[in-house]
C-alpha positions in Angstrom: 0.0 0.0 0.0 1.1 3.5 -0.8 1.0 5.9 2.2 1.8 9.6 2.2 3.0 11.2 5.4 2.3 14.9 5.4 4.5 16.6 7.9 7.3 14.9 9.8 8.2 15.9 13.3 7.5 13.6 16.2 4.2 12.2 15.0 4.9 11.9 11.3 8.3 10.4 11.8 6.9 7.7 14.0 4.2 6.9 11.4 6.8 6.8 8.6 9.1 4.4 10.4 6.3 2.1 11.3 4.8 2.1 7.9 8.1 1.3 6.2 8.7 -1.5 8.7 5.3 -2.9 7.8 6.3 -3.0 4.1 4.4 0.0 2.8 5.6 2.3 0.1 6.0 5.6 1.9 6.3 9.1 0.7 6.5 12.3 2.8 6.0 16.0 2.5 7.9 18.4 4.7 8.2 22.1 4.3 11.7 22.3 5.9 14.4 21.6 3.4 16.5 19.7 5.9 16.7 18.5 9.4 17.4 15.3 11.4 13.9 13.9 10.8 14.2 14.5 7.0 17.6 12.8 7.0 16.2 9.9 9.0 13.2 9.5 6.6 15.4 9.4 3.5 17.9 7.0 5.2 15.0 4.6 5.9 14.0 4.6 2.3 11.0 7.0 2.2 10.5 9.1 -0.9 10.4 12.9 -0.6 7.3 14.2 -2.4 7.1 17.8 -3.8 3.9 17.5 -5.8 1.1 15.6 -4.0 -0.9 15.3 -7.2 1.9 13.3 -8.8 2.1 10.8 -5.9 -1.3 9.1 -5.5 -1.9 7.2 -2.3 -4.7 5.4 -0.5 -4.1 7.2 2.7 -2.4 10.4 3.8 -1.5 10.7 7.4 -1.3 14.4 8.2 0.6 15.7 11.3 -1.6 17.3 13.9 -0.1 20.8 13.2 -1.1 20.8 9.5 -4.3 22.9 9.2 -7.4 20.8 8.4 -8.1 23.1 5.3 -4.6 23.1 3.9 -4.7 23.3 0.1 -2.6 20.2 -0.4 -4.9 18.2 1.8 -7.9 19.4 -0.1 -6.2 18.4 -3.4 -5.5 14.9 -2.0 -9.1 14.5 -0.9 -10.3 15.6 -4.3 -8.1 12.9 -5.9 -9.6 10.2 -3.7 -6.9 10.0 -1.0 -8.3 9.6 2.5 -6.7 12.1 4.9 -6.5 10.9 8.4 -4.3 11.3 11.5 -1.7 9.2 13.3 -4.1 7.8 16.0 -6.8 6.9 13.4 -4.2 5.1 11.3 -2.9 3.1 14.2 -6.4 2.2 15.4 -7.3 0.9 11.9 -4.1 -1.1 11.4 -3.1 -2.5 14.8 -5.4 -4.5 17.1 -5.5 -3.1 20.7 -7.6 -1.8 23.5 -7.9 2.0 23.4 -8.5 4.5 26.2 -8.9 7.9 24.7 -8.4 10.9 27.1 -9.3 14.4 26.1 -10.4 17.7 27.7 -9.1 21.3 27.7 -6.9 20.8 30.8 -5.5 17.8 32.6 -5.5 15.2 29.8 -1.7 14.7 29.8 -1.6 14.0 33.6 -4.6 11.6 33.4 -3.1 9.8 30.5 0.2 9.1 32.2 -1.4 8.5 35.6 -3.8 5.9 34.2 -1.0 4.1 32.1 1.3 4.0 35.2 -1.6 2.6 37.3 -2.3 -0.1 34.7 1.4 -1.1 34.4 1.8 -1.3 38.2 -1.1 -3.7 38.3 0.5 -5.9 35.7 -1.5 -4.8 32.6 0.6 -4.4 29.4 -0.2 -0.7 28.8 1.5 2.3 27.1 0.8 6.0 27.0 1.1 8.0 23.8 -0.6 10.3 21.4 -0.4 14.0 22.0 1.7 13.1 25.0 5.2 12.1 24.1 5.9 9.5 22.7 3.6 9.4 19.7 1.2 6.4 19.6 2.8 5.0 16.4 6.1 4.6 18.3 4.7 2.5 21.2 1.4 0.8 20.2 1.9 -3.0 20.7 -0.5 -5.4 19.1 -3.2 -6.5 21.5 -2.0 -4.2 24.2 -3.8 -1.4 26.1 -3.1 2.1 24.8 -3.9 5.1 26.9 -4.0 7.9 24.3 -4.0 11.7 25.0 -6.1 13.2 22.3 -6.0 16.8 21.3 -8.7 18.5 19.2 -6.2 18.5 16.3 -5.9 14.7 16.5 -9.6 14.1 17.0 -10.7 16.1 13.9 -8.7 13.6 11.9 -10.1 10.5 13.6 -13.4 9.8 11.8 -13.9 6.2 12.8 -12.1 6.1 16.2 -13.9 4.1 18.8 -12.2 4.0 22.2 -13.1 1.2 24.5 -13.1 3.8 27.2 -13.5 7.5 26.4 -12.5 10.0 29.1 -13.4 13.7 28.8 -12.3 15.8 31.7 -13.7 19.3 30.9 -14.7 21.6 28.1 -13.0 25.0 28.2 -11.6 27.4 25.6 -8.5 26.7 23.6 -7.0 26.8 20.1 -9.4 29.5 18.8 -6.6 30.4 16.4 -7.1 27.0 14.8 -10.8 26.3 15.2 -12.2 29.8 14.9 -14.7 29.6 17.8 -15.5 27.6 20.9 -18.3 25.7 19.2 -16.0 24.3 16.5 -13.4 23.5 19.2 -15.9 21.5 21.2 -17.2 19.8 18.1 -13.7 18.6 17.4 -13.5 17.2 21.0 -16.9 15.5 20.6 -15.4 13.2 17.9 -14.2 11.0 20.8 -17.8 10.0 21.4 -19.0 9.9 17.8 -18.7 6.2 17.3 -19.3 4.8 20.7 -22.0 2.1 21.3 -23.4 0.4 24.4 -20.2 -1.7 24.7 -18.0 1.3 25.3 -17.7 3.5 28.4 -17.8 7.2 28.8 -16.0 8.7 31.8 -16.8 12.4 32.4 -17.0 15.2 34.9 -20.6 15.6 35.7 -20.0 19.1 37.0 -19.5 20.3 33.5 -22.9 21.1 31.9 -21.6 20.6 28.4 -20.4 17.0 29.2 -23.8 16.3 30.8 -25.4 17.2 27.5 -23.0 14.9 25.7 -23.8 12.1 28.1 -27.5 12.5 27.5 -27.0 11.8 23.8 -24.5 8.9 23.7 -25.4 5.2 23.9 -22.2 4.5 25.8 -22.2 3.3 29.4 -22.0 6.4 31.6 -19.4 6.6 34.3 -19.7 10.1 35.8 -17.6 11.6 38.6 -18.3 14.6 40.8 -16.4 16.7 43.3 -19.3 18.6 44.9 -22.7 17.8 46.3 -24.5 20.2 44.0 -23.0 18.5 41.0 -24.2 15.1 42.3 -27.7 16.5 42.7 -27.6 18.0 39.2 -26.5 14.7 37.8 -29.5 12.9 39.4 -31.9 15.6 38.2 -30.7 15.8 34.6 -29.7 12.2 33.9 -31.2 10.2 36.7 -27.8 8.8 37.7 -25.8 8.5 40.9 -22.1 9.4 40.6 -19.8 6.5 39.9 -17.0 8.3 41.7 -16.9 11.3 44.0 -14.9 13.3 46.6 -16.5 13.5 50.0 -15.9 17.1 50.9 -16.4 16.6 54.7 -13.5 14.2 55.2 -11.6 14.5 51.8 -12.2 10.9 50.9 -12.2 9.7 47.2 -14.9 7.2 46.6 -15.8 4.7 43.9 -19.6 4.5 44.1 -20.2 4.4 47.8 -16.9 2.7 48.7 -14.0 4.7 50.1 -10.9 4.4 48.0 -8.3 6.7 49.6 -8.0 10.1 51.3 -7.2 13.0 49.0 -4.3 14.0 51.2 -2.6 10.7 50.2 -2.2 12.0 46.6 1.3 13.3 45.8 0.1 15.8 43.2 -1.1 19.1 44.7 -4.2 21.1 43.9 -7.9 20.3 44.2 -8.2 20.0 40.5 -6.2 16.8 40.8 -9.0 15.2 42.9 -11.2 15.2 39.7 -8.3 13.8 37.7 -7.8 11.0 40.2 -11.5 10.1 40.0 -11.3 9.9 36.2 -8.2 7.6 36.5 -10.0 5.5 39.0 -13.2 5.0 36.9 -11.2 4.3 33.7 -9.0 1.8 35.6 -12.1 0.1 37.0 -13.8 -0.1 33.6 -10.6 -1.9 32.4 -10.9 -4.5 35.2 -8.6 -3.3 37.9 -9.6 -4.0 41.5 -9.9 -1.2 44.0 -6.7 -1.9 45.9 -4.6 -1.7 42.6 -6.4 1.6 41.7 -5.7 3.1 45.1 -2.0 2.0 44.8 -1.7 3.7 41.4 -3.4 6.9 42.6 -1.0 7.2 45.6 2.2 6.5 43.5 1.8 9.2 40.8 4.0 12.2 41.3 2.9 14.3 38.3 4.5 15.3 35.0 7.3 17.7 34.3 6.0 21.1 33.3 2.8 20.6 35.3 2.0 22.4 38.6 4.9 21.6 40.9 7.0 23.2 43.5 10.5 24.0 42.2 11.8 25.0 45.7 11.8 27.6 48.4 14.0 30.6 49.1 13.3 31.6 52.7 9.5 32.0 52.9 9.1 32.4 49.1 7.9 29.3 47.2 8.5 29.0 43.4 5.8 27.0 41.5 6.0 25.9 37.9 3.1 25.1 35.6 4.6 25.7 32.2 1.9 23.7 30.4 -0.9 25.8 31.8 -1.7 27.5 28.5 -5.5 27.4 28.8 -8.0 29.3 31.0 -9.1 26.2 32.9 -5.5 25.1 33.6 -4.5 28.5 34.8 -7.6 28.9 36.9 -6.7 25.6 38.6 -3.2 26.7 39.2 -4.2 30.1 40.6 -6.8 28.5 42.9 -4.3 26.0 44.2 -1.8 28.7 45.1 -2.2 30.7 48.3 -2.0 34.5 48.3 0.0 36.6 48.1 1.4 35.4 44.8 3.2 36.9 41.8 1.9 35.4 38.5 4.2 35.2 35.5 2.3 34.9 32.3 2.6 35.4 28.6 3.8 33.9 25.3 1.9 33.1 22.0 -1.7 33.9 22.5 -4.0 31.0 21.7 -7.3 33.0 22.0 -7.6 32.7 25.8 -9.7 35.3 27.6 -7.9 36.5 30.8 -11.1 38.2 31.8 -12.4 34.8 33.0 -9.7 34.9 35.6 -10.5 38.3 37.0 -12.0 37.1 40.3 -9.0 34.9 41.1 -6.5 37.6 40.1 -8.2 40.1 42.4 -8.3 37.7 45.3 -4.8 36.2 45.0 -2.4 38.0 42.7 -0.3 40.8 44.2 1.6 41.3 40.9 1.2 40.1 37.4 4.4 40.1 35.3 3.8 39.9 31.6 6.2 38.1 29.3 6.6 37.3 25.6 4.3 38.2 22.7 1.1 38.3 24.7 2.6 40.0 27.8 1.6 43.6 26.8 -2.1 42.6 26.3 -2.2 40.7 29.5 -0.8 43.6 31.5 -3.1 46.1 29.8 -6.2 43.9 30.7 -5.2 43.0 34.2 -3.9 46.4 35.5 -7.5 47.2 36.6 -7.4 44.2 38.9 -3.9 44.2 40.4 -0.4 45.6 40.1 1.3 44.7 36.8 4.7 44.9 35.3 6.0 44.1 31.8 9.3 42.4 31.0 10.0 43.4 27.3 13.2 41.3 27.0 12.9 39.2 23.8 15.2 36.4 25.0 13.1 33.9 26.9 15.7 32.8 29.4 16.8 36.3 30.2 13.2 37.4 30.5 12.4 34.7 33.1 15.5 35.6 35.1 14.4 39.2 35.2 10.8 38.3 36.1 11.9 35.9 38.9 14.1 38.5 40.4 11.4 41.1 40.2 8.9 38.7 41.8 11.1 37.9 44.7 11.9 41.6 45.4 8.2 42.4 45.2 7.3 39.8 47.8 10.0 41.2 50.1 9.0 44.8 49.7 5.2 44.3 49.9 4.7 41.1 51.9 7.6 40.7 54.3 9.4 38.1 52.2 6.5 35.6 52.2 4.5 34.4 49.2 4.5 32.4 46.0 5.9 32.9 42.5 3.8 31.0 39.9 4.7 30.4 36.3 1.3 29.7 34.6 1.7 31.3 31.1 -1.9 31.3 29.6 0.0 31.1 26.3 2.0 28.8 24.1 5.8 29.0 24.3 6.9 29.2 20.7 7.8 32.9 20.6 10.7 32.4 23.0 11.2 28.6 23.5 11.2 25.3 21.6 8.2 24.1 23.7 6.7 24.2 27.2 9.4 21.8 28.5 12.2 24.1 27.6 10.2 27.0 29.2 9.9 25.0 32.4 13.6 24.3 32.4 14.4 28.0 31.8 12.2 28.9 34.8 13.9 26.4 37.1 17.3 27.8 35.9 16.1 31.3 36.6 15.1 30.3 40.1 18.5 28.7 40.8 20.3 31.8 39.4 18.3 33.9 41.9 19.2 31.6 44.7 22.9 31.9 43.9 22.7 35.7 43.7 20.8 36.0 47.0 23.2 33.7 48.8 26.3 35.4 47.3 25.0 38.8 48.5 24.3 37.3 52.0 27.8 35.9 52.2 29.3 39.2 51.0 27.5 41.1 53.8 28.3 38.4 56.3 24.5 38.1 56.9 22.7 34.9 57.7 22.4 32.8 54.6 18.9 32.6 53.2 17.8 28.9 53.4 17.2 27.2 50.0 15.0 24.2 50.1 15.1 22.4 46.7 12.2 20.4 45.3 11.9 17.7 42.7 
């Protein structure tokens, strides 16, 4: 079979290598004239294609970042080539059990958390998809695949039918790609489009949009809630009791009416992680894990790099990093999890987020907002009515974070007696100043450690008491 891979990078390169290994004739299109992935594709025996009309193929697997309406893809469809995505191609060509995980925020953590829980219980499982590595690089035949699914991937998955579909929330993201919220949510809804009564749908019943989806799917419903009002709404609208919940009085996570573990046993901070843990528990239960194995997996997970985590403390100032918080829901969760007073570092490539939805949290908790990167000026202009603001116009990302961290630390000393939190939660993509959110997270940690060195050198020079530095993972 002839297969065209449109766009290399992480996803396309994995598809290309797997297809060649399976004996397919493979061509590829890549805008960049050269690079390690291009060299690797040619070395493996793939053919570089410059005119898609001259290279007919049964399937074209397009990388997630290629726009759905790209002219080349339109020409391919017009010529009879089916244009699909990496996850769809794997689902069609390799037998396996699929758990699809999507949502505006939290899907990466839930994907890895669930896969780790399954593996610890002896289930041959892998995590992939939008989360590194790509699914094409790790999907074993007849295994269990826990797949993080972005809206970009779902809009190219027309026949995907996960055995368990997990949807965590519906917020606002990628308006630069989808145009409006309705189209973004429609792309997400593709995870449910092909489900039948044999599949399960795990969802947060506190989200009214997801309750609406639940009312229209034939899949088995596995709702979770984290508040009594959401539980009552679930009963009123769908006539269902929650399959999992957090008991607010004693902080116990429950499956149905059975206690599973206390929320304070989780190693990941933030109340938003309680809902994520419930989603993991329900999906694991749907896949056959007993309660004790589920509880063990929930306790063991320590979070993902780039997600909300403490970098360390300098005196009574804590430094928190949530570089992947690029959406309103994720940033709201980070702000809500961080005690006041805090200095919020934000900015980068705007993805259409509305900082106005965060006004209440900013007024309540944020003592200073420091704007960074391309969207920094707009964030500062909007938020200056709610709190103090400052802009770091430095174009170099690493230098900008060093300046911002220093300013944040000085602000907490001048205004709050050297107590408080510094939170990186950008509400924007990283591509204006960094390769990706991981590099941005590394640069933030580096900036914090530079500040520690500067403060302690100054203390030693003045023969003052050294400010204690408490490192964190």
